[in-house]
C-alpha positions as a Markdown table, in Angstrom:
| # | Residue | x | y | z |
|---|---|---|---|---|
| 1 | Unk | -71.5 | -10.8 | 118.1 |
| 2 | Unk | -68.4 | -12.7 | 119.0 |
| 3 | Unk | -65.5 | -10.4 | 119.9 |
| 4 | Unk | -61.9 | -11.8 | 119.7 |
| 5 | Unk | -60.1 | -10.0 | 122.5 |
| 6 | Unk | -56.3 | -10.2 | 122.8 |
| 7 | Unk | -54.9 | -10.3 | 126.3 |
| 8 | Unk | -51.4 | -9.3 | 127.6 |
| 9 | Unk | -48.7 | -11.9 | 127.1 |
| 10 | Unk | -47.0 | -10.8 | 130.3 |
| 11 | Unk | -47.3 | -7.1 | 131.0 |
| 12 | Unk | -50.8 | -6.1 | 132.1 |
| 13 | Unk | -50.2 | -2.6 | 130.8 |
| 14 | Unk | -50.3 | -4.0 | 127.2 |
| 15 | Unk | -54.1 | -4.4 | 127.4 |
| 16 | Unk | -55.7 | -1.9 | 125.0 |
| 17 | Unk | -58.4 | 0.6 | 125.8 |
| 18 | Unk | -60.7 | -1.1 | 123.3 |
| 19 | Unk | -60.1 | -4.5 | 124.8 |
| 20 | Unk | -61.1 | -3.2 | 128.2 |
| 21 | Unk | -64.2 | -1.5 | 126.9 |
| 22 | Unk | -65.2 | -4.6 | 125.0 |
| 23 | Unk | -64.9 | -6.7 | 128.1 |
| 24 | Unk | -66.9 | -4.2 | 130.1 |
| 25 | Unk | -69.7 | -4.1 | 127.5 |
| 26 | Unk | -70.1 | -7.7 | 126.5 |
| 27 | Unk | -72.6 | -10.0 | 128.1 |
| 28 | Unk | -70.3 | -12.9 | 129.0 |
| 29 | Unk | -66.7 | -14.0 | 128.5 |
| 30 | Unk | -65.4 | -17.3 | 127.0 |
| 31 | Unk | -62.1 | -18.0 | 128.6 |
| 32 | Unk | -59.5 | -20.7 | 128.0 |
| 33 | Unk | -59.0 | -21.0 | 131.7 |
| 34 | Unk | -61.6 | -19.3 | 133.9 |
| 35 | Unk | -59.1 | -18.9 | 136.7 |
| 36 | Unk | -56.7 | -17.0 | 134.5 |
| 37 | Unk | -59.5 | -15.1 | 132.8 |
| 38 | Unk | -61.1 | -14.3 | 136.2 |
| 39 | Unk | -57.9 | -12.9 | 137.5 |
| 40 | Unk | -57.5 | -10.6 | 134.5 |
| 41 | Unk | -61.0 | -9.3 | 134.8 |
| 42 | Unk | -60.5 | -8.6 | 138.5 |
| 43 | Unk | -57.3 | -6.7 | 137.7 |
| 44 | Unk | -59.2 | -4.7 | 135.1 |
| 45 | Unk | -62.1 | -4.0 | 137.4 |
| 46 | Unk | -64.5 | -5.9 | 135.2 |
| 47 | Unk | -67.3 | -8.2 | 136.4 |
| 48 | Unk | -68.7 | -10.5 | 133.8 |
| 49 | Unk | -69.9 | -14.1 | 133.8 |
| 50 | Unk | -67.2 | -16.5 | 132.6 |
| 51 | Unk | -67.7 | -19.6 | 130.5 |
| 52 | Unk | -64.9 | -22.2 | 130.2 |
| 53 | Unk | -63.8 | -22.9 | 126.6 |
| 54 | Unk | -60.6 | -24.8 | 126.0 |
| 55 | Unk | -59.0 | -27.5 | 123.8 |
| 56 | Unk | -60.9 | -30.4 | 125.4 |
| 57 | Unk | -64.3 | -28.7 | 125.7 |
| 58 | Unk | -67.1 | -30.9 | 124.2 |
| 59 | Unk | -69.0 | -29.6 | 121.1 |
| 60 | Unk | -72.0 | -28.9 | 123.3 |
| 61 | Unk | -70.1 | -26.0 | 124.8 |
| 62 | Unk | -69.7 | -24.5 | 121.4 |
| 63 | Unk | -73.4 | -25.0 | 120.7 |
| 64 | Unk | -74.3 | -23.3 | 124.0 |
| 65 | Unk | -72.1 | -20.3 | 123.3 |
| 66 | Unk | -73.3 | -19.9 | 119.7 |
| 67 | Unk | -76.9 | -20.3 | 120.8 |
| 68 | Unk | -76.5 | -17.5 | 123.4 |
| 69 | Unk | -75.0 | -15.2 | 120.8 |
| 70 | Unk | -77.7 | -16.0 | 118.2 |
| 71 | Unk | -80.2 | -15.2 | 120.9 |
| 72 | Unk | -78.9 | -11.7 | 121.2 |
| 73 | Unk | -76.0 | -11.8 | 123.6 |
| 74 | Unk | -72.4 | -10.7 | 122.9 |
| 75 | Unk | -69.4 | -12.8 | 123.9 |
| 76 | Unk | -65.8 | -11.8 | 124.3 |
| 77 | Unk | -63.4 | -14.7 | 123.6 |
| 78 | Unk | -60.1 | -14.5 | 125.5 |
| 79 | Unk | -57.1 | -16.9 | 125.8 |
| 80 | Unk | -54.7 | -17.1 | 128.7 |
| 81 | Unk | -52.2 | -14.8 | 126.9 |
| 82 | Unk | -52.1 | -13.3 | 123.5 |
| 83 | Unk | -54.5 | -13.3 | 120.5 |
| 84 | Unk | -57.3 | -16.0 | 120.6 |
| 85 | Unk | -57.5 | -18.4 | 117.7 |
| 86 | Unk | -53.8 | -18.1 | 116.9 |
| 87 | Unk | -52.3 | -21.4 | 117.8 |
| 88 | Unk | -55.2 | -21.6 | 120.2 |
| 89 | Unk | -58.4 | -23.7 | 120.6 |
| 90 | Unk | -60.5 | -20.5 | 120.2 |
| 91 | Unk | -60.2 | -21.1 | 116.4 |
| 92 | Unk | -63.0 | -23.8 | 116.8 |
| 93 | Unk | -65.4 | -21.3 | 118.3 |
| 94 | Unk | -64.6 | -18.7 | 115.7 |
| 95 | Unk | -65.2 | -21.3 | 112.9 |
| 96 | Unk | -68.5 | -22.3 | 114.4 |
| 97 | Unk | -69.7 | -18.7 | 114.6 |
| 98 | Unk | -68.6 | -18.0 | 111.0 |
| 99 | Unk | -70.5 | -21.2 | 109.9 |
| 100 | Unk | -73.6 | -20.1 | 111.8 |
| 101 | Unk | -73.5 | -16.7 | 110.3 |
| 102 | Unk | -72.7 | -15.0 | 113.6 |
| 103 | Unk | -70.8 | -11.7 | 113.2 |
| 104 | Unk | -67.2 | -11.9 | 114.4 |
| 105 | Unk | -65.2 | -8.8 | 115.4 |
| 106 | Unk | -61.4 | -9.2 | 115.9 |
| 107 | Unk | -59.6 | -6.6 | 118.0 |
| 108 | Unk | -55.9 | -6.0 | 117.4 |
| 109 | Unk | -53.5 | -6.6 | 120.3 |
| 110 | Unk | -50.8 | -8.6 | 121.9 |
| 111 | Unk | -49.3 | -11.6 | 120.0 |
| 112 | Unk | -46.1 | -13.3 | 121.0 |
| 113 | Unk | -45.2 | -14.3 | 117.4 |
| 114 | Unk | -45.2 | -10.8 | 116.0 |
| 115 | Unk | -43.6 | -9.3 | 119.1 |
| 116 | Unk | -40.7 | -11.7 | 118.8 |
| 117 | Unk | -40.4 | -11.2 | 115.1 |
| 118 | Unk | -40.2 | -7.4 | 115.4 |
| 119 | Unk | -37.3 | -7.6 | 117.8 |
| 120 | Unk | -35.5 | -10.4 | 116.0 |
| 121 | Unk | -33.6 | -8.4 | 113.4 |
| 122 | Unk | -34.4 | -11.1 | 110.9 |
| 123 | Unk | -36.2 | -10.4 | 107.6 |
| 124 | Unk | -39.9 | -9.6 | 108.4 |
| 125 | Unk | -41.3 | -8.7 | 105.1 |
| 126 | Unk | -42.4 | -12.3 | 104.5 |
| 127 | Unk | -42.6 | -14.8 | 107.3 |
| 128 | Unk | -44.6 | -17.9 | 108.4 |
| 129 | Unk | -45.9 | -19.0 | 111.7 |
| 130 | Unk | -45.6 | -22.7 | 112.7 |
| 131 | Unk | -47.0 | -22.6 | 116.3 |
| 132 | Unk | -45.8 | -25.6 | 118.3 |
| 133 | Unk | -44.0 | -28.5 | 116.5 |
| 134 | Unk | -45.9 | -31.9 | 116.6 |
| 135 | Unk | -45.1 | -34.2 | 119.5 |
| 136 | Unk | -45.3 | -37.4 | 117.5 |
| 137 | Unk | -41.7 | -38.3 | 116.3 |
| 138 | Unk | -42.5 | -39.0 | 112.7 |
| 139 | Unk | -44.7 | -35.9 | 112.2 |
| 140 | Unk | -42.1 | -33.8 | 114.0 |
| 141 | Unk | -39.3 | -35.1 | 111.7 |
| 142 | Unk | -41.4 | -34.3 | 108.6 |
| 143 | Unk | -42.2 | -30.8 | 109.8 |
| 144 | Unk | -38.6 | -30.0 | 110.5 |
| 145 | Unk | -37.6 | -31.4 | 107.1 |
| 146 | Unk | -40.2 | -29.0 | 105.6 |
| 147 | Unk | -38.8 | -26.1 | 107.5 |
| 148 | Unk | -35.3 | -26.7 | 106.3 |
| 149 | Unk | -36.6 | -25.7 | 102.8 |
| 150 | Unk | -38.7 | -22.8 | 104.0 |
| 151 | Unk | -37.3 | -19.6 | 102.4 |
| 152 | Unk | -39.3 | -17.2 | 104.7 |
| 153 | Unk | -38.4 | -16.4 | 108.3 |
| 154 | Unk | -40.3 | -18.8 | 110.4 |
| 155 | Unk | -41.6 | -18.6 | 114.0 |
| 156 | Unk | -42.1 | -21.4 | 116.4 |
| 157 | Unk | -43.6 | -21.5 | 119.9 |
| 158 | Unk | -41.7 | -23.8 | 122.3 |
| 159 | Unk | -42.7 | -25.0 | 125.7 |
| 160 | Unk | -40.1 | -25.0 | 128.5 |
| 161 | Unk | -39.9 | -28.8 | 128.8 |
| 162 | Unk | -39.3 | -29.0 | 125.0 |
| 163 | Unk | -36.8 | -26.2 | 124.5 |
| 164 | Unk | -33.6 | -28.3 | 124.7 |
| 165 | Unk | -34.8 | -31.0 | 122.3 |
| 166 | Unk | -36.2 | -28.5 | 119.8 |
| 167 | Unk | -33.0 | -26.5 | 119.6 |
| 168 | Unk | -31.0 | -29.7 | 119.2 |
| 169 | Unk | -33.2 | -31.0 | 116.4 |
| 170 | Unk | -33.2 | -27.7 | 114.5 |
| 171 | Unk | -29.5 | -27.1 | 115.0 |
| 172 | Unk | -28.8 | -30.6 | 113.6 |
| 173 | Unk | -30.9 | -29.9 | 110.5 |
| 174 | Unk | -29.9 | -26.2 | 109.8 |
| 175 | Unk | -27.2 | -25.3 | 112.4 |
| 176 | Unk | -25.8 | -22.2 | 110.7 |
| 177 | Unk | -29.0 | -20.4 | 110.2 |
| 178 | Unk | -29.4 | -17.2 | 112.2 |
| 179 | Unk | -31.9 | -17.5 | 115.0 |
| 180 | Unk | -33.3 | -15.5 | 117.9 |
| 181 | Unk | -34.8 | -17.2 | 121.0 |
| 182 | Unk | -37.1 | -14.9 | 123.0 |
| 183 | Unk | -37.8 | -15.9 | 126.6 |
| 184 | Unk | -40.6 | -14.5 | 128.8 |
| 185 | Unk | -41.6 | -11.7 | 126.4 |
| 186 | Unk | -42.8 | -8.5 | 128.1 |
| 187 | Unk | -42.2 | -9.9 | 131.5 |
| 188 | Unk | -39.7 | -8.9 | 134.2 |
| 189 | Unk | -37.1 | -11.5 | 133.1 |
| 190 | Unk | -37.4 | -11.0 | 129.3 |
| 191 | Unk | -34.3 | -12.2 | 127.5 |
| 192 | Unk | -33.1 | -12.8 | 124.0 |
| 193 | Unk | -30.5 | -15.3 | 122.8 |
| 194 | Unk | -29.1 | -14.4 | 119.4 |
| 195 | Unk | -26.7 | -16.2 | 117.0 |
| 196 | Unk | -26.8 | -19.2 | 114.8 |
| 197 | Unk | -29.0 | -22.1 | 115.8 |
| 198 | Unk | -25.9 | -24.0 | 117.1 |
| 199 | Unk | -24.9 | -20.9 | 119.1 |
| 200 | Unk | -28.3 | -20.5 | 120.6 |
| 201 | Unk | -28.5 | -24.2 | 121.4 |
| 202 | Unk | -25.1 | -23.9 | 123.2 |
| 203 | Unk | -26.2 | -20.9 | 125.2 |
| 204 | Unk | -29.4 | -22.5 | 126.4 |
| 205 | Unk | -27.6 | -25.8 | 127.1 |
| 206 | Unk | -25.3 | -24.0 | 129.5 |
| 207 | Unk | -28.2 | -22.7 | 131.6 |
| 208 | Unk | -29.0 | -24.4 | 134.9 |
| 209 | Unk | -32.3 | -26.4 | 134.8 |
| 210 | Unk | -34.1 | -23.8 | 137.0 |
| 211 | Unk | -33.4 | -21.1 | 134.4 |
| 212 | Unk | -35.1 | -23.1 | 131.6 |
| 213 | Unk | -38.6 | -22.3 | 133.0 |
| 214 | Unk | -40.7 | -19.8 | 131.0 |
| 215 | Unk | -42.3 | -19.4 | 127.6 |
| 216 | Unk | -40.2 | -19.3 | 124.5 |
| 217 | Unk | -40.6 | -18.0 | 120.9 |
| 218 | Unk | -38.0 | -19.0 | 118.4 |
| 219 | Unk | -37.5 | -17.0 | 115.2 |
| 220 | Unk | -35.3 | -18.6 | 112.5 |
| 221 | Unk | -34.2 | -17.2 | 109.1 |
| 222 | Unk | -35.3 | -18.9 | 106.0 |
| 223 | Unk | -33.2 | -21.0 | 103.7 |
| 224 | Unk | -30.6 | -19.0 | 101.8 |
| 225 | Unk | -30.5 | -19.7 | 98.0 |
| 226 | Unk | -27.0 | -21.1 | 98.5 |
| 227 | Unk | -28.4 | -24.0 | 100.5 |
| 228 | Unk | -30.2 | -25.4 | 97.4 |
| 229 | Unk | -27.1 | -27.4 | 96.5 |
| 230 | Unk | -29.2 | -29.8 | 94.4 |
| 231 | Unk | -30.4 | -27.2 | 91.8 |
| 232 | Unk | -27.6 | -28.1 | 89.4 |
| 233 | Unk | -28.0 | -31.8 | 89.9 |
| 234 | Unk | -30.1 | -34.2 | 88.0 |
| 235 | Unk | -32.7 | -36.2 | 90.0 |
| 236 | Unk | -30.5 | -39.3 | 89.8 |
| 237 | Unk | -27.4 | -37.3 | 91.0 |
| 238 | Unk | -29.5 | -35.8 | 93.8 |
| 239 | Unk | -30.5 | -39.3 | 95.0 |
| 240 | Unk | -27.0 | -40.6 | 94.7 |
| 241 | Unk | -25.8 | -37.7 | 96.9 |
| 242 | Unk | -27.9 | -38.9 | 99.8 |
| 243 | Unk | -27.0 | -42.5 | 99.2 |
| 244 | Unk | -23.3 | -41.5 | 99.5 |
| 245 | Unk | -24.1 | -40.0 | 102.8 |
| 246 | Unk | -25.4 | -43.3 | 104.1 |
| 247 | Unk | -29.2 | -43.2 | 103.4 |
| 248 | Unk | -31.0 | -46.2 | 101.9 |
| 249 | Unk | -32.2 | -45.7 | 98.3 |
| 250 | Unk | -35.8 | -45.3 | 99.6 |
| 251 | Unk | -34.8 | -42.7 | 102.2 |
| 252 | Unk | -32.6 | -40.9 | 99.7 |
| 253 | Unk | -35.6 | -40.7 | 97.3 |
| 254 | Unk | -37.8 | -39.3 | 100.1 |
| 255 | Unk | -35.3 | -36.7 | 101.0 |
| 256 | Unk | -34.7 | -35.6 | 97.4 |
| 257 | Unk | -38.5 | -35.3 | 97.1 |
| 258 | Unk | -38.6 | -33.1 | 100.2 |
| 259 | Unk | -35.8 | -30.9 | 98.8 |
| 260 | Unk | -37.6 | -30.5 | 95.5 |
| 261 | Unk | -41.1 | -30.1 | 96.9 |
| 262 | Unk | -42.5 | -33.0 | 94.9 |
| 263 | Unk | -44.0 | -36.4 | 95.7 |
| 264 | Unk | -41.6 | -39.3 | 96.2 |
| 265 | Unk | -43.4 | -41.1 | 93.4 |
| 266 | Unk | -42.1 | -38.5 | 90.9 |
| 267 | Unk | -38.6 | -39.2 | 92.1 |
| 268 | Unk | -39.0 | -43.0 | 91.8 |
| 269 | Unk | -40.4 | -42.6 | 88.3 |
| 270 | Unk | -37.5 | -40.4 | 87.2 |
| 271 | Unk | -34.7 | -42.6 | 88.4 |
| 272 | Unk | -36.3 | -45.8 | 87.1 |
| 273 | Unk | -36.8 | -44.6 | 83.5 |
């Protein structure tokens, strides 16, 4: 069997009894980073063989792990911090096991996304998880545009080198939305920044560079109904609204299509009737 074993996101005490027992009883451990995984096992007093499995592992590594499990061994999959396969390369191994008919057992445990959401004070009945934003500029712009229309609370992971840019981009797109930025969750210097996106951006911008280090989780409220200004507009009026703001006709059509959640071809066809 493949066991999915969440690991602490900062505080070692957050390891569960079941996670410890599973690590003690499995035959081997697949770790995102064997150095990090080895340190965790040492702190838990567990001695098990470690296999490296990360984002750049060749497919033969997956084949080797699945072959061992199919041959009768049990493997515990761990990541550096949090729940494996959630915004994590472990999803490839889980998918391979499912495809091969290998039983998969997921243990509950630490997850930065739900930890941040539960402390945010933002609506948590319905939410979506975005992981890390794309690095490629065009893909990133499209993703942020999609998120401006997302009605559910959404959660983003942000690397320390990207925090200033990410807050600036989101504040420019939806500045008055309520947001909570969690830094170094469960660790000694855990901290929350609360307010609108613009206010959070301002607070972080005022920090000295050495204080920007750490891991971040950003939780943002979804789009209020009042933000759908275009609902009482015709498609042509919607496009003209963006043209008046300085967009070209093509870009205005694309933005109107994004707002309405339709293909841009549908907008072109409507205004050219």
